[in-house]
All heavy atoms as an XYZ file, in Angstrom:
979
protein
N      43.751     65.066   -114.183
C      44.797     65.661   -114.979
C      44.973     67.125   -114.598
O      46.104     67.587   -114.484
C      44.468     65.562   -116.474
C      44.571     64.190   -117.077
S      46.237     63.652   -117.381
C      46.607     64.483   -118.875
N      43.867     67.826   -114.419
C      43.956     69.236   -114.059
C      44.704     69.444   -112.760
O      45.549     70.337   -112.648
N      44.415     68.604   -111.768
C      45.100     68.707   -110.476
C      46.588     68.441   -110.618
O      47.417     69.118   -109.999
C      44.506     67.720   -109.471
O      43.175     68.039   -109.209
N      46.924     67.470   -111.435
C      48.328     67.157   -111.658
C      49.056     68.357   -112.251
O      50.106     68.761   -111.762
C      48.463     65.952   -112.586
C      49.872     65.630   -113.072
C      50.759     65.198   -111.913
C      49.826     64.567   -114.138
N      48.486     68.935   -113.297
C      49.126     70.084   -113.922
C      49.202     71.268   -112.952
O      50.231     71.938   -112.881
C      48.398     70.490   -115.202
C      48.668     69.570   -116.358
C      47.641     68.889   -116.974
C      49.957     69.392   -116.837
C      47.887     68.042   -118.043
C      50.220     68.545   -117.903
C      49.177     67.871   -118.507
N      48.128     71.535   -112.215
C      48.149     72.651   -111.260
C      49.201     72.442   -110.186
O      49.840     73.388   -109.745
C      46.765     72.864   -110.667
C      45.805     73.562   -111.647
C      44.486     73.935   -110.996
N      43.676     72.776   -110.662
C      42.929     72.103   -111.535
N      42.875     72.478   -112.790
N      42.234     71.053   -111.158
N      49.421     71.189   -109.757
C      50.449     70.922   -108.746
C      51.845     71.221   -109.286
O      52.770     71.454   -108.522
C      50.371     69.475   -108.251
O      50.870     68.584   -109.240
N      51.976     71.232   -110.608
C      53.249     71.564   -111.250
C      53.334     73.047   -111.608
O      54.289     73.488   -112.236
C      53.424     70.723   -112.521
C      53.486     69.217   -112.309
C      53.428     68.487   -113.646
C      54.734     68.840   -111.535
N      52.305     73.808   -111.227
C      52.296     75.233   -111.523
C      51.815     75.563   -112.922
O      52.017     76.662   -113.414
N      51.151     74.606   -113.575
C      50.644     74.784   -114.935
C      49.128     74.859   -114.863
O      48.498     74.036   -114.209
C      51.089     73.609   -115.837
C      52.609     73.509   -115.846
C      50.531     73.757   -117.240
C      53.133     72.234   -116.464
N      48.545     75.850   -115.517
C      47.102     76.049   -115.414
C      46.424     75.967   -116.781
O      46.088     76.984   -117.384
C      46.792     77.416   -114.758
O      47.498     78.436   -115.489
C      47.227     77.458   -113.315
N      46.209     74.740   -117.274
C      45.534     74.592   -118.567
C      44.047     74.921   -118.446
O      43.440     74.751   -117.385
C      45.732     73.116   -118.897
C      45.852     72.455   -117.572
C      46.549     73.461   -116.681
N      43.478     75.362   -119.558
C      42.036     75.629   -119.586
C      41.289     74.294   -119.658
O      41.864     73.254   -119.974
C      41.683     76.476   -120.806
O      41.844     75.711   -121.994
N      40.004     74.336   -119.404
C      39.167     73.140   -119.510
C      39.215     72.580   -120.927
O      39.314     71.369   -121.125
C      37.717     73.472   -119.108
O      37.721     73.976   -117.771
C      36.821     72.262   -119.188
N      39.181     73.466   -121.908
C      39.238     73.035   -123.310
C      40.554     72.327   -123.606
O      40.569     71.292   -124.290
C      39.066     74.246   -124.245
O      37.828     74.896   -123.924
C      39.067     73.837   -125.699
N      41.661     72.864   -123.100
C      42.959     72.227   -123.312
C      43.003     70.851   -122.660
O      43.507     69.901   -123.251
C      44.090     73.097   -122.754
C      44.350     74.351   -123.559
C      45.344     75.266   -122.888
O      45.315     75.454   -121.674
N      46.228     75.848   -123.682
N      42.474     70.751   -121.445
C      42.453     69.458   -120.759
C      41.605     68.445   -121.513
O      42.002     67.293   -121.680
C      41.931     69.610   -119.330
C      42.924     70.136   -118.310
C      42.230     70.389   -116.983
C      44.081     69.183   -118.142
N      40.426     68.863   -121.974
C      39.550     67.952   -122.705
C      40.223     67.470   -123.990
O      40.159     66.284   -124.332
C      38.216     68.630   -123.014
C      37.354     68.813   -121.774
C      36.138     69.697   -122.016
O      36.007     70.292   -123.110
O      35.321     69.812   -121.067
N      40.898     68.378   -124.699
C      41.588     68.000   -125.933
C      42.730     67.037   -125.634
O      42.951     66.057   -126.372
C      42.117     69.244   -126.642
N      43.434     67.292   -124.561
C      44.541     66.420   -124.183
C      44.036     65.028   -123.819
O      44.590     64.021   -124.268
C      45.309     67.022   -123.007
C      46.488     66.208   -122.502
C      47.555     66.070   -123.585
C      47.070     66.843   -121.264
N      42.974     64.968   -123.031
C      42.417     63.670   -122.633
C      41.938     62.897   -123.854
O      42.197     61.702   -123.988
C      41.296     63.854   -121.585
C      41.916     64.318   -120.260
C      40.511     62.567   -121.397
C      40.906     64.784   -119.223
N      41.268     63.589   -124.769
C      40.792     62.905   -125.977
C      41.961     62.357   -126.796
O      41.909     61.246   -127.314
C      39.964     63.857   -126.837
C      39.352     63.158   -128.039
C      38.368     64.035   -128.778
O      37.616     64.766   -128.120
O      38.368     63.962   -130.020
N      43.031     63.126   -126.877
C      44.207     62.690   -127.635
C      44.912     61.512   -126.966
O      45.383     60.597   -127.635
C      45.169     63.872   -127.771
C      46.439     63.542   -128.486
C      47.299     64.782   -128.657
N      48.689     64.408   -128.571
C      49.641     65.147   -128.082
N      49.366     66.331   -127.608
N      50.874     64.729   -128.061
N      44.969     61.517   -125.644
C      45.744     60.531   -124.897
C      44.963     59.243   -124.644
O      45.545     58.163   -124.591
C      46.197     61.146   -123.554
C      46.872     60.123   -122.676
C      47.116     62.312   -123.799
N      43.661     59.347   -124.496
C      42.825     58.206   -124.134
C      42.663     57.264   -125.323
O      41.640     57.240   -126.003
C      41.457     58.706   -123.644
C      40.555     57.597   -123.169
O      41.060     56.490   -122.866
O      39.333     57.830   -123.110
N      43.697     56.461   -125.558
C      43.720     55.617   -126.753
C      42.687     54.497   -126.731
O      42.232     54.063   -127.782
C      45.126     55.017   -126.971
O      45.506     54.286   -125.800
C      46.142     56.104   -127.261
N      42.291     54.024   -125.552
C      41.285     52.961   -125.504
C      39.870     53.513   -125.360
O      38.915     52.765   -125.237
C      41.598     51.946   -124.400
C      41.538     52.534   -123.006
O      41.167     53.695   -122.806
N      41.923     51.742   -122.029
N      39.753     54.836   -125.367
C      38.459     55.555   -125.375
C      37.526     55.166   -124.220
O      36.314     55.106   -124.382
C      37.733     55.372   -126.710
C      38.548     55.795   -127.906
C      38.942     57.253   -127.833
C      39.777     57.646   -129.033
N      40.584     58.834   -128.807
N      38.108     54.944   -123.025
C      37.263     54.642   -121.866
C      36.988     55.876   -121.005
O      36.391     55.773   -119.947
C      37.890     53.522   -121.013
C      39.176     53.950   -120.328
O      39.701     55.032   -120.570
N      39.687     53.072   -119.468
N      37.433     57.056   -121.459
C      37.181     58.294   -120.735
C      38.169     58.569   -119.613
O      38.027     59.552   -118.896
N      39.154     57.709   -119.461
C      40.164     57.864   -118.415
C      41.550     57.891   -119.049
O      41.768     57.299   -120.102
C      40.095     56.706   -117.417
C      38.768     56.480   -116.712
C      38.808     55.167   -115.943
C      38.454     57.644   -115.788
N      42.466     58.555   -118.368
C      43.860     58.512   -118.798
C      44.592     57.610   -117.832
O      44.833     57.963   -116.690
C      44.495     59.918   -118.826
C      45.965     59.831   -119.192
C      43.743     60.824   -119.791
N      44.888     56.409   -118.305
C      45.629     55.468   -117.473
C      47.104     55.818   -117.482
O      47.574     56.553   -118.340
C      45.419     54.029   -117.963
C      44.067     53.466   -117.561
C      43.210     53.179   -118.779
O      43.740     53.115   -119.887
O      41.990     53.023   -118.594
N      47.827     55.266   -116.530
C      49.246     55.583   -116.406
C      49.999     55.299   -117.692
O      50.804     56.116   -118.148
C      49.870     54.816   -115.230
C      51.320     55.152   -115.018
C      51.688     56.375   -114.477
C      52.301     54.254   -115.368
C      53.016     56.697   -114.304
C      53.637     54.565   -115.193
C      53.997     55.786   -114.653
N      49.740     54.160   -118.310
C      50.461     53.810   -119.546
C      50.172     54.829   -120.651
O      51.067     55.162   -121.437
C      50.092     52.404   -120.004
O      48.716     52.320   -120.288
N      48.943     55.332   -120.725
C      48.602     56.341   -121.725
C      49.326     57.657   -121.419
O      49.795     58.349   -122.328
C      47.089     56.566   -121.762
C      46.330     55.374   -122.301
C      44.824     55.482   -122.106
O      44.372     56.102   -121.114
O      44.103     54.942   -122.960
N      49.410     57.987   -120.143
C      50.111     59.208   -119.736
C      51.597     59.113   -120.069
O      52.191     60.052   -120.605
C      49.904     59.457   -118.236
C      50.506     60.740   -117.759
C      49.952     61.957   -118.107
C      51.640     60.725   -116.964
C      50.510     63.150   -117.673
C      52.207     61.914   -116.521
C      51.644     63.123   -116.878
N      52.199     57.958   -119.789
C      53.617     57.752   -120.115
C      53.821     57.862   -121.620
O      54.791     58.486   -122.080
C      54.122     56.399   -119.570
C      55.495     56.062   -120.133
C      54.146     56.418   -118.054
N      52.919     57.260   -122.403
C      53.018     57.356   -123.856
C      52.951     58.811   -124.318
O      53.589     59.185   -125.304
C      51.904     56.558   -124.536
C      52.098     55.055   -124.417
O      53.222     54.618   -124.086
O      51.107     54.325   -124.632
N      52.204     59.634   -123.613
C      52.076     61.049   -123.953
C      53.365     61.803   -123.663
O      53.870     62.539   -124.511
C      50.928     61.693   -123.173
C      50.872     63.224   -123.231
C      50.405     63.683   -124.597
C      49.972     63.765   -122.142
N      53.905     61.633   -122.480
C      55.025     62.485   -122.073
C      56.392     61.960   -122.481
O      57.327     62.742   -122.611
C      55.011     62.779   -120.559
C      55.222     61.508   -119.746
C      53.752     63.505   -120.162
C      55.482     61.770   -118.283
N      56.543     60.667   -122.696
C      57.864     60.117   -123.017
C      58.484     60.766   -124.257
O      59.633     61.204   -124.206
C      57.791     58.606   -123.159
N      57.761     60.863   -125.374
C      58.377     61.507   -126.548
C      58.687     62.982   -126.301
O      59.706     63.489   -126.749
C      57.325     61.355   -127.649
C      56.412     60.289   -127.187
C      56.456     60.314   -125.691
N      57.796     63.652   -125.595
C      58.018     65.067   -125.308
C      59.261     65.258   -124.454
O      60.053     66.161   -124.690
C      56.798     65.680   -124.603
C      55.559     65.749   -125.456
C      55.727     66.637   -126.672
O      56.362     67.702   -126.573
O      55.243     66.258   -127.742
N      59.429     64.417   -123.452
C      60.591     64.533   -122.573
C      61.874     64.228   -123.324
O      62.912     64.843   -123.072
C      60.444     63.618   -121.359
C      59.333     63.988   -120.378
C      59.253     62.947   -119.270
C      59.542     65.371   -119.802
N      61.808     63.302   -124.244
C      62.999     62.941   -125.005
C      63.421     64.055   -125.953
O      64.605     64.264   -126.184
C      62.740     61.663   -125.796
N      62.453     64.797   -126.498
C      62.748     65.835   -127.489
C      62.800     67.242   -126.913
O      63.250     68.160   -127.588
C      61.686     65.817   -128.598
C      61.714     64.527   -129.370
O      62.765     63.945   -129.570
N      60.550     64.068   -129.795
N      62.321     67.422   -125.728
C      62.170     68.750   -125.149
C      63.482     69.250   -124.560
O      64.221     68.511   -123.938
C      61.102     68.710   -124.057
C      60.808     70.038   -123.438
C      59.712     69.941   -122.393
O      59.279     68.860   -122.035
N      59.287     71.055   -121.900
N      63.746     70.523   -124.804
C      64.865     71.169   -124.144
C      64.374     71.560   -122.761
O      63.371     72.261   -122.624
C      65.315     72.428   -124.919
C      66.384     73.168   -124.158
C      65.781     72.057   -126.304
N      65.043     71.065   -121.752
C      64.632     71.388   -120.392
C      65.634     72.336   -119.769
O      66.803     72.376   -120.151
C      64.508     70.120   -119.530
O      65.768     69.450   -119.532
C      63.432     69.197   -120.061
N      65.172     73.100   -118.837
C      65.998     74.072   -118.144
C      66.057     73.688   -116.681
O      65.039     73.392   -116.072
C      65.418     75.481   -118.280
C      65.330     75.940   -119.712
C      64.130     75.877   -120.413
C      66.457     76.410   -120.372
C      64.055     76.288   -121.727
C      66.390     76.824   -121.692
C      65.185     76.760   -122.360
O      65.112     77.152   -123.660
N      67.242     73.720   -116.135
C      67.355     73.457   -114.710
C      67.180     74.766   -113.946
O      67.092     75.847   -114.545
C      68.670     72.751   -114.377
C      69.890     73.584   -114.699
O      69.896     74.811   -114.545
N      70.950     72.932   -115.137
N      67.128     74.665   -112.634
C      66.906     75.856   -111.808
C      67.972     76.916   -112.031
O      67.681     78.114   -112.028
C      66.842     75.482   -110.327
C      65.548     74.777   -109.968
O      64.573     74.867   -110.744
O      65.509     74.135   -108.905
N      69.203     76.484   -112.243
C      70.298     77.437   -112.448
C      70.103     78.221   -113.745
O      70.315     79.436   -113.788
C      71.644     76.699   -112.454
C      72.829     77.605   -112.280
C      72.836     78.328   -110.940
O      72.316     77.847   -109.953
N      73.417     79.502   -110.923
N      69.677     77.526   -114.803
C      69.428     78.210   -116.076
C      68.248     79.169   -115.964
O      68.311     80.295   -116.482
C      69.171     77.181   -117.173
C      70.406     76.373   -117.533
C      70.100     75.180   -118.404
O      69.058     74.518   -118.195
O      70.918     74.912   -119.299
N      67.196     78.746   -115.272
C      66.048     79.635   -115.072
C      66.438     80.847   -114.240
O      65.996     81.959   -114.512
C      64.892     78.881   -114.419
C      64.138     77.935   -115.343
C      63.165     77.072   -114.552
C      63.401     78.700   -116.427
N      67.291     80.640   -113.241
C      67.743     81.759   -112.417
C      68.554     82.748   -113.254
O      68.367     83.967   -113.138
C      68.564     81.258   -111.230
C      69.068     82.332   -110.279
C      67.921     83.132   -109.688
C      69.899     81.710   -109.170
N      69.420     82.248   -114.123
C      70.193     83.155   -114.987
C      69.267     83.944   -115.905
O      69.464     85.152   -116.109
C      71.214     82.372   -115.801
C      72.459     82.013   -115.012
C      73.599     81.566   -115.915
N      73.300     80.391   -116.703
C      73.559     79.140   -116.329
N      74.125     78.910   -115.166
N      73.252     78.132   -117.107
N      68.255     83.292   -116.444
C      67.294     83.988   -117.292
C      66.520     85.022   -116.485
O      66.323     86.156   -116.934
C      66.338     82.985   -117.945
C      65.300     83.557   -118.899
C      65.965     84.327   -120.042
C      64.434     82.438   -119.455
N      66.109     84.652   -115.281
C      65.406     85.580   -114.402
C      66.263     86.824   -114.150
O      65.769     87.952   -114.172
C      65.072     84.877   -113.075
C      64.352     85.726   -112.074
C      62.985     85.927   -112.157
C      65.045     86.328   -111.023
C      62.315     86.708   -111.227
C      64.387     87.106   -110.092
C      63.015     87.298   -110.193
N      67.548     86.622   -113.944
C      68.450     87.724   -113.639
C      68.633     88.680   -114.816
O      68.976     89.840   -114.619
C      69.799     87.185   -113.153
C      69.670     86.548   -111.792
C      70.902     85.748   -111.377
O      71.691     85.317   -112.212
N      71.041     85.534   -110.074
N      68.386     88.198   -116.041
C      68.415     89.085   -117.204
C      67.358     90.174   -117.032
O      67.577     91.340   -117.388
C      68.177     88.291   -118.511
C      67.891     89.213   -119.686
C      69.359     87.379   -118.791
N      66.226     89.809   -116.470
C      65.123     90.747   -116.286
C      65.236     91.522   -114.964
O      64.847     92.678   -114.895
C      63.783     90.001   -116.335
C      63.482     89.427   -117.686
C      63.796     88.115   -117.991
C      62.877     90.197   -118.667
C      63.527     87.573   -119.237
C      62.603     89.676   -119.921
C      62.929     88.368   -120.205
N      65.738     90.897   -113.932
C      65.846     91.508   -112.595
C      67.123     92.339   -112.512
O      68.104     91.958   -111.878
C      65.834     90.409   -111.525
C      65.935     90.955   -110.109
O      65.618     92.148   -109.893
O      66.349     90.183   -109.224
N      67.098     93.498   -113.145
C      68.311     94.302   -113.289
C      68.869     94.799   -111.962
O      70.078     94.891   -111.802
C      68.060     95.508   -114.209
C      67.796     95.127   -115.651
C      68.772     94.131   -116.228
C      70.091     94.717   -116.607
N      71.020     93.726   -117.175
N      68.012     95.134   -110.991
C      68.542     95.645   -109.724
C      68.882     94.530   -108.732
O      69.411     94.781   -107.659
C      67.605     96.672   -109.084
C      66.247     96.101   -108.682
O      66.056     94.863   -108.752
O      65.371     96.893   -108.309
N      68.598     93.284   -109.116
C      68.992     92.132   -108.313
C      68.260     91.988   -106.986
O      68.752     91.322   -106.082
N      67.055     92.561   -106.892
C      66.311     92.480   -105.629
C      65.421     91.247   -105.525
O      64.688     91.080   -104.558
C      65.485     93.754   -105.395
C      64.310     93.877   -106.347
O      64.179     93.136   -107.319
N      63.450     94.850   -106.073
N      65.459     90.367   -106.530
C      64.666     89.143   -106.487
C      63.277     89.275   -107.072
O      62.465     88.358   -106.960
N      63.007     90.396   -107.725
C      61.698     90.631   -108.337
C      61.880     91.313   -109.687
O      62.802     92.102   -109.872
C      60.814     91.520   -107.459
C      60.493     90.921   -106.133
C      61.263     91.218   -105.013
C      59.429     90.035   -105.992
C      60.970     90.657   -103.781
C      59.129     89.468   -104.765
C      59.905     89.778   -103.660
N      60.984     91.004   -110.615
C      60.948     91.689   -111.902
C      59.791     92.675   -111.849
O      58.639     92.276   -111.668
C      60.737     90.698   -113.062
C      61.866     89.671   -113.114
C      60.627     91.451   -114.387
C      61.611     88.520   -114.082
N      60.109     93.941   -112.004
C      59.072     94.972   -112.026
C      58.613     95.190   -113.468
O      59.273     94.732   -114.418
C      59.604     96.297   -111.467
O      60.651     96.760   -112.336
C      60.119     96.151   -110.044
N      57.526     95.924   -113.627
C      57.036     96.241   -114.969
C      58.089     97.020   -115.743
O      58.317     96.756   -116.934
C      55.733     97.025   -114.876
N      58.762     97.944   -115.090
C      59.799     98.741   -115.766
C      60.956     97.852   -116.210
O      61.463     98.003   -117.333
C      60.300     99.849   -114.836
N      61.368     96.920   -115.366
C      62.458     96.012   -115.732
C      62.052     95.112   -116.894
O      62.850     94.874   -117.817
C      62.880     95.158   -114.531
C      63.625     95.938   -113.472
C      63.866     95.147   -112.195
O      62.991     94.334   -111.799
O      64.937     95.348   -111.589
N      60.828     94.613   -116.854
C      60.342     93.756   -117.934
C      60.282     94.537   -119.242
O      60.743     94.058   -120.281
C      58.966     93.183   -117.585
C      58.334     92.273   -118.633
C      59.213     91.055   -118.919
C      56.944     91.819   -118.169
N      59.737     95.753   -119.199
C      59.643     96.580   -120.405
C      61.022     96.869   -120.978
O      61.240     96.757   -122.193
C      58.910     97.880   -120.089
N      61.965     97.228   -120.112
C      63.314     97.547   -120.561
C      63.993     96.321   -121.186
O      64.588     96.408   -122.262
C      64.143     98.082   -119.386
C      65.548     98.411   -119.746
N      65.888     99.500   -120.518
C      66.715     97.776   -119.467
C      67.186     99.524   -120.690
N      67.723     98.485   -120.063
N      63.905     95.175   -120.521
C      64.553     93.958   -121.012
C      63.937     93.510   -122.332
O      64.664     93.122   -123.260
C      64.462     92.845   -119.972
N      62.627     93.553   -122.431
C      61.975     93.122   -123.671
C      62.346     94.049   -124.830
O      62.584     93.582   -125.943
C      60.453     93.053   -123.482
C      60.008     91.960   -122.529
S      60.488     90.297   -123.057
C      59.377     90.052   -124.434
N      62.421     95.352   -124.568
C      62.826     96.300   -125.612
C      64.272     96.032   -126.028
O      64.594     96.045   -127.225
C      62.657     97.734   -125.112
N      65.126     95.770   -125.059
C      66.531     95.488   -125.338
C      66.672     94.201   -126.162
O      67.585     94.067   -126.976
C      67.292     95.378   -124.017
C      68.783     95.535   -124.157
C      69.507     95.578   -122.823
N      69.395     94.292   -122.151
C      68.839     94.098   -120.950
N      68.361     95.108   -120.270
N      68.781     92.898   -120.415
N      65.761     93.241   -125.958
C      65.777     91.988   -126.705
C      65.100     92.113   -128.073
O      64.968     91.129   -128.792
C      65.099     90.879   -125.889
C      65.821     90.470   -124.608
C      64.935     89.564   -123.762
C      67.145     89.782   -124.931
N      64.638     93.331   -128.398
C      64.009     93.561   -129.695
C      62.527     93.289   -129.730
O      61.945     93.160   -130.804
N      61.890     93.191   -128.559
C      60.448     92.933   -128.473
C      59.786     93.961   -127.559
O      59.328     93.624   -126.464
C      60.188     91.524   -127.928
C      60.779     90.443   -128.753
N      60.266     90.057   -129.968
C      61.874     89.665   -128.565
C      61.007     89.099   -130.479
N      61.995     88.843   -129.654
N      59.732     95.230   -128.010
C      59.099     96.243   -127.150
C      57.625     95.910   -126.919
O      56.960     95.349   -127.799
C      59.269     97.540   -127.925
C      59.534     97.132   -129.335
C      60.154     95.764   -129.291
N      57.147     96.215   -125.721
C      55.769     95.912   -125.340
C      54.948     97.183   -125.235
O      55.430     98.201   -124.749
C      55.748     95.200   -123.981
C      56.514     93.893   -123.866
C      56.547     93.428   -122.416
C      55.912     92.830   -124.760
N      53.697     97.093   -125.654
C      52.771     98.201   -125.431
C      52.398     98.184   -123.946
O      52.575     97.165   -123.268
C      51.515     98.024   -126.292
O      50.731     96.939   -125.795
N      51.869     99.298   -123.434
C      51.440     99.288   -122.027
C      50.438     98.167   -121.732
O      50.485     97.542   -120.668
C      50.803    100.667   -121.838
C      51.512    101.534   -122.840
C      51.754    100.633   -124.022
N      49.556     97.877   -122.680
C      48.566     96.804   -122.490
C      49.251     95.440   -122.415
O      48.948     94.612   -121.557
C      47.540     96.833   -123.623
C      46.435     95.810   -123.465
C      45.352     95.979   -124.546
N      44.879     94.662   -124.900
C      45.176     94.008   -126.026
N      45.916     94.576   -126.950
N      44.717     92.809   -126.245
N      50.190     95.181   -123.342
C      50.915     93.915   -123.340
C      51.718     93.744   -122.053
O      51.757     92.660   -121.473
C      51.869     93.838   -124.536
C      51.174     93.710   -125.874
C      52.129     93.879   -127.040
O      53.059     94.721   -126.956
O      51.943     93.162   -128.044
N      52.333     94.826   -121.611
C      53.116     94.789   -120.380
C      52.223     94.447   -119.192
O      52.549     93.577   -118.383
C      53.811     96.140   -120.173
C      54.708     96.266   -118.963
C      55.851     95.265   -119.016
C      55.242     97.683   -118.876
N      51.070     95.101   -119.099
C      50.134     94.834   -117.993
C      49.637     93.388   -118.042
O      49.509     92.737   -116.998
C      48.955     95.805   -118.052
N      49.378     92.869   -119.252
C      48.919     91.488   -119.386
C      49.991     90.503   -118.943
O      49.698     89.532   -118.246
C      48.506     91.202   -120.833
C      47.184     91.824   -121.222
C      46.841     91.623   -122.696
O      47.605     90.956   -123.434
O      45.798     92.163   -123.120
N      51.239     90.748   -119.349
C      52.317     89.837   -118.973
C      52.527     89.828   -117.463
O      52.677     88.766   -116.859
C      53.620     90.217   -119.684
C      53.639     89.829   -121.149
S      55.214     90.197   -121.944
C      56.227     88.868   -121.308
N      52.544     91.002   -116.862
C      52.708     91.080   -115.408
C      51.513     90.411   -114.735
O      51.672     89.605   -113.812
C      52.855     92.544   -114.926
C      54.169     93.148   -115.429
C      52.750     92.635   -113.416
C      55.424     92.653   -114.758
N      50.313     90.700   -115.212
C      49.104     90.129   -114.618
C      49.055     88.613   -114.681
O      48.610     87.961   -113.736
N      49.521     88.038   -115.783
C      49.515     86.585   -115.927
C      50.497     85.919   -114.977
O      50.229     84.839   -114.455
C      49.864     86.194   -117.360
C      48.747     86.453   -118.349
C      49.149     86.134   -119.775
O      50.144     85.404   -119.983
O      48.469     86.623   -120.686
N      51.627     86.551   -114.759
C      52.673     85.925   -113.942
C      52.567     86.278   -112.463
O      52.988     85.499   -111.612
C      54.049     86.341   -114.461
N      52.008     87.421   -112.142
C      51.987     87.934   -110.765
C      50.866     87.282   -109.956
O      49.796     87.840   -109.792
C      51.830     89.459   -110.789
C      51.802     90.071   -109.414
O      52.349     89.463   -108.468
O      51.228     91.172   -109.272
N      51.151     86.109   -109.414
C      50.142     85.320   -108.708
C      49.680     85.994   -107.421
O      48.502     86.001   -107.097
C      50.680     83.899   -108.407
C      49.697     83.093   -107.580
C      51.002     83.174   -109.703
N      50.609     86.584   -106.677
C      50.237     87.171   -105.378
C      49.719     88.604   -105.491
O      49.311     89.200   -104.489
C      51.380     87.077   -104.368
C      52.618     87.856   -104.770
O      52.554     88.676   -105.725
O      53.672     87.653   -104.127
N      49.727     89.184   -106.689
C      49.128     90.497   -106.903
C      49.920     91.666   -106.358
O      49.362     92.757   -106.176
N      51.217     91.494   -106.133
C      51.999     92.604   -105.574
C      52.579     93.516   -106.653
O      53.305     94.457   -106.363
C      53.104     92.097   -104.643
C      54.185     91.283   -105.353
O      54.046     91.023   -106.573
O      55.159     90.901   -104.679
N      52.268     93.240   -107.928
C      52.703     94.102   -109.014
C      54.095     93.813   -109.537
O      54.614     94.545   -110.369
N      54.696     92.736   -109.063
C      56.019     92.346   -109.531
C      56.097     90.827   -109.575
O      55.258     90.138   -109.010
C      57.110     92.943   -108.643
C      56.922     92.617   -107.200
C      57.780     93.452   -106.292
N      57.633     92.926   -104.939
C      58.431     93.216   -103.950
N      59.435     94.047   -104.141
N      58.236     92.699   -102.766
N      57.105     90.304   -110.269
C      57.215     88.867   -110.491
C      58.389     88.326   -109.685
O      59.536     88.734   -109.897
C      57.418     88.568   -111.989
C      56.255     89.141   -112.809
C      57.559     87.068   -112.224
C      56.500     89.142   -114.305
N      58.093     87.406   -108.782
C      59.143     86.743   -108.002
C      59.731     85.600   -108.832
O      59.195     85.233   -109.890
C      58.562     86.173   -106.701
O      57.675     85.109   -106.997
N      60.808     85.012   -108.352
C      61.421     83.893   -109.077
C      60.442     82.727   -109.200
O      60.314     82.128   -110.269
C      62.723     83.444   -108.410
C      63.384     82.303   -109.120
C      63.873     82.447   -110.411
C      63.491     81.062   -108.516
C      64.475     81.390   -111.087
C      64.090     79.996   -109.174
C      64.586     80.165   -110.462
N      59.728     82.394   -108.117
C      58.787     81.261   -108.192
C      57.657     81.554   -109.180
O      57.213     80.659   -109.907
C      58.239     80.899   -106.812
O      57.485     81.953   -106.281
N      57.191     82.802   -109.239
C      56.161     83.171   -110.211
C      56.725     83.088   -111.632
O      56.025     82.673   -112.564
C      55.637     84.580   -109.931
C      54.820     84.671   -108.665
C      54.506     86.091   -108.242
O      55.325     87.002   -108.491
O      53.431     86.302   -107.646
N      57.981     83.463   -111.802
C      58.647     83.399   -113.098
C      58.729     81.953   -113.583
O      58.401     81.652   -114.730
C      60.046     84.019   -112.973
C      60.868     83.978   -114.229
C      60.658     84.893   -115.246
C      61.867     83.037   -114.376
C      61.429     84.860   -116.403
C      62.642     82.999   -115.522
C      62.427     83.917   -116.539
N      59.150     81.051   -112.696
C      59.256     79.630   -113.047
C      57.884     79.086   -113.438
O      57.742     78.375   -114.430
C      59.879     78.822   -111.890
C      59.773     77.322   -112.140
C      61.335     79.227   -111.683
N      56.870     79.433   -112.670
C      55.511     78.975   -112.976
C      55.053     79.502   -114.336
O      54.471     78.762   -115.136
C      54.557     79.429   -111.870
O      53.248     79.005   -112.136
N      55.327     80.770   -114.616
C      54.944     81.368   -115.899
C      55.672     80.675   -117.052
O      55.086     80.428   -118.114
C      55.234     82.866   -115.899
N      56.939     80.347   -116.849
C      57.706     79.648   -117.884
C      57.113     78.255   -118.131
O      56.996     77.819   -119.279
C      59.177     79.542   -117.488
C      59.887     80.883   -117.408
S      59.974     81.751   -118.971
C      61.236     80.799   -119.791
N      56.728     77.565   -117.055
C      56.105     76.243   -117.200
C      54.787     76.352   -117.951
O      54.475     75.519   -118.808
C      55.874     75.595   -115.834
C      57.155     75.103   -115.208
O      58.137     74.838   -115.893
N      57.155     74.983   -113.892
N      53.993     77.371   -117.625
C      52.718     77.567   -118.324
C      52.942     77.841   -119.800
O      52.238     77.305   -120.658
C      51.926     78.720   -117.700
C      51.164     78.301   -116.481
O      50.757     77.155   -116.343
N      50.976     79.231   -115.563
N      53.941     78.661   -120.116
C      54.234     78.973   -121.513
C      54.674     77.714   -122.261
O      54.244     77.477   -123.388
C      55.311     80.053   -121.592
N      55.513     76.906   -121.623
C      55.960     75.664   -122.256
C      54.785     74.728   -122.495
O      54.675     74.091   -123.545
C      57.020     74.978   -121.389
N      53.868     74.641   -121.524
C      52.693     73.789   -121.671
C      51.818     74.276   -122.814
O      51.386     73.496   -123.659
C      51.898     73.747   -120.366
C      50.627     72.963   -120.481
C      50.650     71.582   -120.487
C      49.405     73.615   -120.595
C      49.474     70.852   -120.612
C      48.232     72.895   -120.718
C      48.262     71.512   -120.716
N      51.578     75.584   -122.861
C      50.730     76.134   -123.925
C      51.357     75.896   -125.289
O      50.655     75.591   -126.256
C      50.457     77.612   -123.675
C      49.508     77.826   -122.512
C      49.317     79.278   -122.151
O      49.748     80.168   -122.919
O      48.725     79.534   -121.090
N      52.679     76.023   -125.381
C      53.356     75.755   -126.653
C      53.199     74.294   -127.052
O      52.986     73.983   -128.221
C      54.830     76.126   -126.585
C      55.050     77.610   -126.638
O      54.206     78.362   -127.116
N      56.185     78.052   -126.122
N      53.295     73.385   -126.090
C      53.158     71.960   -126.405
C      51.719     71.621   -126.772
O      51.483     70.709   -127.553
C      53.645     71.088   -125.258
O      52.751     71.144   -124.160
N      50.760     72.349   -126.239
C      49.345     72.086   -126.526
C      48.914     72.688   -127.864
O      47.886     72.317   -128.403
C      48.454     72.673   -125.422
C      48.581     71.965   -124.081
S      48.046     70.251   -124.172
C      46.308     70.470   -124.413
N      49.706     73.586   -128.412
C      49.300     74.246   -129.658
C      49.235     73.266   -130.824
O      48.566     73.521   -131.809
C      50.243     75.407   -129.991
O      51.543     74.904   -130.258
N      49.895     72.113   -130.699
C      49.859     71.115   -131.765
C      48.666     70.187   -131.694
O      48.495     69.339   -132.560
N      47.849     70.326   -130.666
C      46.683     69.425   -130.505
C      45.522     69.891   -131.348
O      45.220     71.017   -131.447
C      46.270     69.322   -129.020
C      47.365     68.626   -128.250
C      44.964     68.572   -128.863
C      47.100     68.495   -126.766
């Protein structure tokens, strides 16, 4: 399960994976069979609002004010403040650090998409 999620750019913790497996493994054999996995995701997919690449790109562009294909800390701080959610320097550093996979100090579109997927996964796991 962990490999599957990581291949999708989602990085659940060991605790989250264990909780998910326990919830999904309806026959309690310690494995998540395909039918159990389908039972898990089918309701979520039916009820979940999904975003296509075009919608994610438009959202990314809200933050990428200079249009260079990257979100800098200054752009993120400005956009979040404009949206009514000002960030402390610590919060800003944490957000950039979580999304900035390559460590260049800015968020590319692919890093943004991955961060959005991780946030969606964490939100879905909060009910477990």
